[in-house]
C-alpha positions as CSV (number, residue, x, y, z in Angstrom):
1,V,82.4,331.1,78.1
2,A,83.7,327.8,79.4
3,E,85.9,324.8,78.8
4,T,83.5,322.5,76.9
5,R,85.2,319.0,76.7
6,E,83.4,317.6,79.7
7,I,80.0,319.3,79.3
8,P,77.5,316.4,78.9
9,A,75.3,316.3,75.8
10,D,72.0,317.8,76.7
11,P,69.3,319.0,74.3
12,K,68.7,322.0,76.7
13,I,72.3,323.2,76.3
14,E,73.7,324.9,73.2
15,I,77.5,325.2,72.7
16,V,79.0,327.5,70.2
17,A,82.6,326.4,69.7
18,L,85.2,329.1,70.0
19,G,88.1,326.7,69.3
20,R,91.2,325.6,71.1
21,Q,92.9,328.1,73.2
22,P,96.5,327.4,74.3
23,A,97.0,327.5,78.0
24,H,100.1,328.1,80.0
25,L,101.4,328.6,83.5
26,Y,101.8,332.2,84.7
27,V,103.3,333.9,87.7
28,R,103.9,337.5,88.8
29,A,106.9,339.4,87.7
30,G,109.7,338.7,90.2
31,H,108.4,335.3,91.2
32,P,111.2,332.9,92.1
33,L,110.5,330.8,88.9
34,S,110.0,333.6,86.5
35,A,113.6,333.9,85.3
36,R,114.4,330.3,84.7
37,T,113.2,327.1,83.0
38,C,111.6,324.8,85.5
39,R,109.8,321.4,85.8
40,F,106.1,321.2,86.4
41,A,106.7,319.8,89.8
42,D,108.6,322.9,90.8
43,A,105.6,325.1,89.8
44,W,103.2,322.7,91.6
45,G,105.3,323.3,94.8
46,F,104.2,326.9,94.9
47,G,100.5,326.0,94.7
48,L,98.5,325.9,91.5
49,G,95.5,328.1,90.9
50,T,93.3,326.9,88.0
51,T,89.8,326.6,86.7
52,R,88.3,323.1,86.7
53,V,90.8,320.6,85.4
54,P,89.6,318.2,82.6
55,A,90.2,314.5,83.3
56,P,93.0,314.1,80.6
57,L,94.9,317.0,82.2
58,E,94.4,315.5,85.7
59,S,96.2,312.3,84.7
60,L,99.0,314.3,83.1
61,I,99.5,316.5,86.2
62,A,99.4,313.3,88.4
63,R,102.2,311.8,86.3
64,L,104.3,315.1,86.3
65,I,104.2,315.5,90.1
66,G,104.9,311.8,90.8
67,L,101.5,310.6,92.1
68,S,100.8,306.9,92.2
69,A,98.3,305.5,89.8
70,G,94.7,306.3,90.8
71,Q,95.7,309.3,92.9
72,T,94.1,312.6,91.9
73,P,96.1,315.9,92.1
74,V,94.4,318.6,94.1
75,P,95.3,322.2,93.1
76,A,95.7,324.8,95.8
77,L,92.6,326.6,94.3
78,Q,90.0,325.7,91.7
79,T,87.7,328.5,90.6
80,E,85.9,329.8,87.6
81,D,86.7,333.3,88.6
82,M,89.5,334.4,86.3
83,G,89.8,337.7,88.1
84,L,90.5,335.9,91.4
85,L,93.2,333.8,89.7
86,R,94.8,337.0,88.3
87,S,94.7,338.7,91.7
88,L,96.2,335.5,93.4
89,A,99.1,335.4,90.9
90,L,99.8,339.1,91.2
91,S,99.8,339.1,95.0
92,T,101.3,335.7,96.0
93,D,103.8,333.1,94.7
94,T,100.9,330.9,93.5
95,V,101.3,329.7,89.9
96,I,98.1,329.9,87.8
97,V,97.0,328.1,84.7
98,A,95.2,330.4,82.2
99,P,94.3,330.5,78.5
100,E,96.9,332.5,76.6
101,A,94.4,335.0,75.2
102,W,93.1,335.8,78.7
103,A,96.6,336.3,80.2
104,R,97.9,338.3,77.3
105,D,96.8,341.7,78.8
106,G,98.7,341.1,82.0
107,A,101.6,339.5,80.3
108,D,101.9,342.4,77.8
109,A,102.0,344.8,80.7
110,G,104.8,342.8,82.3
111,A,102.6,342.0,85.3
112,L,102.2,338.3,84.5
113,V,105.1,336.2,83.2
114,R,104.6,333.0,81.3
115,L,106.7,330.2,82.9
116,K,109.0,328.1,80.8
117,V,108.2,324.5,81.8
118,R,110.4,321.9,80.2
119,D,108.4,318.8,80.9
120,L,104.9,320.1,80.2
121,P,103.6,319.3,76.7
122,P,101.3,321.8,75.0
123,V,98.0,322.1,76.7
124,Y,94.8,323.8,75.6
125,S,91.3,324.7,76.6
126,E,88.5,323.8,74.3
127,M,86.5,326.9,74.7
128,G,82.9,327.6,73.8
129,L,79.9,329.8,74.5
130,V,77.6,327.7,76.6
131,Q,74.0,328.7,77.0
132,L,70.5,327.3,77.5
133,R,68.6,326.8,74.3
134,R,66.2,329.6,73.5
135,R,63.6,329.0,76.2
136,I,62.0,332.0,77.8
137,G,59.1,332.5,80.0
138,M,57.5,335.3,82.0
139,I,56.2,335.1,85.5
140,F,53.9,337.8,86.6
141,Q,53.6,338.6,90.3
142,H,50.2,340.0,89.5
143,F,48.6,338.4,86.5
144,N,48.3,341.3,84.0
145,L,48.7,341.8,80.3
146,L,51.2,344.4,79.2
147,S,49.0,347.4,79.1
148,A,50.7,349.1,76.2
149,K,50.0,346.1,73.9
150,T,46.9,344.5,72.5
151,V,45.8,341.0,73.6
152,A,47.2,339.7,70.3
153,E,50.5,341.4,70.9
154,N,50.7,340.0,74.4
155,V,50.2,336.5,73.1
156,A,52.7,337.0,70.3
157,L,55.5,338.5,72.5
158,P,57.0,335.4,74.0
159,L,56.8,333.6,70.7
160,K,58.8,336.5,69.0
161,V,61.4,336.4,71.7
162,A,61.8,332.6,71.2
163,G,62.4,333.2,67.5
164,V,59.2,331.5,66.2
165,P,58.6,332.5,62.5
166,A,56.0,335.2,61.9
167,A,53.6,332.9,60.1
168,Q,53.5,330.5,63.0
169,I,53.0,333.4,65.4
170,A,50.1,334.7,63.4
171,A,48.5,331.3,63.3
172,R,49.0,330.8,67.1
173,V,47.6,334.2,67.9
174,H,44.6,333.6,65.7
175,E,44.1,330.1,67.3
176,L,43.9,331.7,70.8
């Protein structure tokens, strides 16, 4: 599952859209910003942990923290490991950006607190299930057929896994 806005079009990649997921800033309970409304620059000052930041959000962040045109904001930590982000937020004063659905468990338990940020417009992640198109192969360390299958079944197996229709499989097996 990933943010999909900047994944390049590629016939080898299949994306199943999961839709927009609102994202917010979160901190641990008791964080200095947790009990008040703040500006984004205040949150940035504690260090921001996030996943990869899409280009449109980079320019928004740059504006909110007062960078000059052309300067790129650099978060304290960028990682795709959401567990690491959660641990960071719970054990330090680092502010994290996370999809609402992901943070809900920690927020419901009172461990993570959603920040109230007055100058941050609604932001979201365009989430999707990203996978390679159905391509599968087998590499044998020692070239052998699967002993529990007939020759025809050995030929048909990778075609079945790839989702080839039964009629085509039968024709291909007969051809070989």
